[in-house]
C-alpha positions in Angstrom: 121.8 38.3 114.1 120.5 40.7 111.6 119.0 44.1 112.3 115.5 45.3 111.7 115.2 46.4 108.1 112.5 48.8 109.0 114.7 50.7 111.4 117.4 51.1 108.8 114.8 52.4 106.4 113.6 54.8 109.0 117.1 56.1 109.6 117.6 56.5 105.9 114.4 58.4 105.6 115.4 60.6 108.5 118.7 61.4 106.8 117.0 62.2 103.6 114.5 64.5 105.4 117.4 66.3 107.1 119.2 66.7 103.8 116.0 68.1 102.2 115.5 70.5 105.0 119.1 71.8 104.7 118.6 72.2 101.0 115.5 74.2 101.6 117.3 76.5 104.0 120.2 76.9 101.6 117.8 77.8 98.8 116.1 80.3 101.1 119.4 81.9 102.0 120.3 82.1 98.4 117.0 83.7 97.5 117.5 86.3 100.3 121.0 87.0 99.0 119.6 87.7 95.6 117.2 90.2 97.0 119.1 92.7 99.2 116.1 95.0 99.1 114.2 92.4 101.1 116.9 92.4 103.8 116.8 96.2 104.0 113.0 96.2 104.2 113.1 93.5 106.9 115.7 95.4 109.0 113.6 98.6 108.8 110.4 96.8 109.9 112.2 95.0 112.7 113.5 98.3 114.0 110.0 99.8 113.7 108.5 97.1 115.8 111.3 96.7 118.3 112.3 100.2 119.2 109.2 101.2 121.2 110.0 98.4 123.7 113.4 99.9 124.5 112.9 103.6 123.9 114.2 105.8 126.7 116.5 103.2 128.3 120.3 103.5 128.0 120.6 99.9 126.6 117.8 100.6 124.2 119.4 103.8 122.9 122.7 102.0 122.4 121.0 99.1 120.7 119.1 101.5 118.5 122.3 103.3 117.6 124.0 100.0 116.6 120.9 98.9 114.6 120.9 102.3 112.9 124.4 101.7 111.7 123.4 98.3 110.4 120.5 99.8 108.5 122.9 102.5 107.1 125.3 99.7 105.9 122.4 97.8 104.3 121.2 101.0 102.6 124.8 101.7 101.5 125.0 98.2 100.0 121.8 98.9 98.0 123.2 102.2 96.7 126.4 100.4 95.7 124.3 97.7 93.9 122.0 100.0 92.0 123.9 103.2 91.4 127.0 104.6 89.8 130.4 105.4 91.4 129.5 109.1 92.2 126.3 108.2 94.0 128.1 105.5 96.0 130.8 108.0 97.1 128.2 110.5 98.2 126.3 107.9 100.1 129.5 106.7 101.8 130.4 110.2 102.9 126.9 110.9 104.2 127.0 107.6 106.1 130.3 108.4 107.7 129.2 111.9 108.6 125.9 110.5 110.1 127.7 108.0 112.3 130.4 110.5 113.4 127.8 113.2 114.2 125.6 110.8 116.2 128.6 109.6 118.2 129.7 113.2 119.0 126.1 114.2 119.9 125.4 111.3 122.2 128.8 110.1 123.6 130.8 113.3 123.6 128.0 115.4 125.1 127.9 117.7 122.1 124.1 118.2 122.2 124.2 121.2 119.9 125.0 118.8 117.1 121.7 117.0 117.5 119.8 118.9 114.8 122.7 118.7 112.3 123.1 115.1 113.0 119.4 114.5 112.3 119.7 116.6 109.1 122.7 114.5 107.9 120.8 111.2 108.6 117.8 112.6 106.7 120.1 113.5 103.7 121.5 110.0 103.7 118.1 108.3 103.7 116.8 110.7 101.0 119.8 109.9 98.9 119.4 106.1 99.4 115.7 106.4 98.5 116.4 108.4 95.4 118.9 105.7 94.3 116.4 103.0 94.8 113.7 105.0 92.9 116.2 105.4 90.0 116.9 101.7 90.1 113.2 100.8 89.9 112.5 103.3 87.1 115.4 102.2 85.0 113.9 98.7 84.2 111.1 97.9 81.8 110.2 94.7 83.7 109.2 94.4 87.3 111.4 91.9 89.1 110.8 90.5 92.6 113.7 92.5 94.0 112.2 95.8 92.6 108.9 94.9 94.4 110.9 94.6 97.7 112.7 97.8 96.8 109.3 99.6 96.6 108.7 98.7 100.2 112.2 99.5 101.3 112.1 102.9 99.6 108.8 103.7 101.4 110.4 103.0 104.8 113.6 104.9 103.8 111.4 108.0 103.0 109.5 107.6 106.3 112.8 107.4 108.2 114.2 110.4 106.3 111.2 112.6 107.1 111.2 111.5 110.7 114.8 112.8 111.0 113.7 116.0 109.3 111.1 116.5 112.0 113.6 115.6 114.6 115.9 118.4 113.3 113.0 120.8 113.1 112.0 120.0 116.7 115.5 120.5 117.9 115.7 123.9 116.2 112.1 124.9 117.0 111.1 123.4 120.4 107.3 123.1 120.6 106.8 123.0 116.9 104.9 119.6 117.2 102.1 119.0 119.7 100.2 115.9 120.5 97.1 114.7 122.4 99.3 113.3 125.2 101.9 115.6 126.9 101.4 118.3 124.2 104.3 120.5 125.5 106.8 117.7 125.7 109.3 117.0 122.9 108.0 114.2 120.6 109.9 110.9 121.0 111.5 109.1 118.0 108.6 106.6 118.0 106.1 109.5 117.8 108.1 111.2 115.0 108.3 108.0 113.0 104.6 107.3 113.5 103.9 110.9 112.4 106.1 110.4 109.3 104.3 107.2 108.3 100.9 108.8 108.7 101.9 111.8 106.5 103.7 109.7 103.9 100.7 107.3 103.5 98.1 110.1 103.8 96.1 107.9 106.2 95.2 110.9 108.4 95.0 108.9 111.7 97.8 110.7 113.6 97.4 112.7 116.8 100.5 114.9 116.3 99.9 118.4 115.0 102.5 120.7 113.4 102.2 124.1 115.0 104.7 126.4 113.3 104.7 127.4 109.7 107.9 125.6 109.0 106.7 122.3 110.5 103.4 122.6 108.6 105.4 123.2 105.4 107.5 120.1 106.0 104.3 118.1 106.7 102.8 119.3 103.5 105.9 118.3 101.6 105.9 114.8 103.0 102.2 114.3 102.0 103.1 115.5 98.5 106.1 113.1 98.3 104.0 110.2 99.5 101.2 110.8 97.0 103.7 111.2 94.1 105.6 108.1 95.2 102.4 106.0 95.1 101.2 107.6 91.8 104.5 107.4 89.9 106.6 104.6 91.3 104.3 102.0 92.9 101.6 102.3 90.1 104.3 101.9 87.5 105.6 98.7 89.2 102.1 97.3 89.4 101.5 98.0 85.7 104.8 96.3 84.8 104.0 93.3 87.0 100.7 92.9 85.2 102.3 93.3 81.8 105.0 90.7 82.7 102.4 88.3 83.9 100.3 88.6 80.8 103.4 88.2 78.6 104.4 85.0 80.4 100.8 83.6 80.0 100.7 84.4 76.3 104.2 83.0 75.7 
């Protein structure tokens, strides 16, 4: 007794569809692997959206610490990919110092290390952002990875300045006020929001720097954000348009 030919054909089509789906997934993984800037950008955005749901809880703080180490490793990988040996060594030493100071400040009860830990974190993120900027400016053609790097660099700068304000707040309690609980220390989510507002110059924040030092840091971040858009992002846009016009003419 022979089987139904149509059922065999259906099974064959199902196997072919499964193979095609696996091939698409493998290609997607390969594409992501070729664009580590996209992985770093995605990790930063996931942390940005997830942390407010866990902030203030022991489990959330622990998870954020682990995730911070992951982001540090991703940023270190980007530095290793885009920079020379000296910059990689500096980034590695800063990453080790950042992780060690965070552990000592949180787990060992050495709270006096908090501002210095934040300062080391800020230095690492500034260093990683500078390496990515050098990577983007070194090429005369805008690649897809460089476009992802532009977004990743923006988030690195926002994180770096958030740590700067965290250090400033630890050294100068009350240097930042807000519409809600103005006398309370600003949380990490508030500091990161404040940093994104200043870096993008959107002007929709409710946090106000009160001391001269905090206002100077806020002015510096606004300047960095404007110059980043004017010098780096605009250059990548111009190179992208030039590359597209050359491909069409060719």
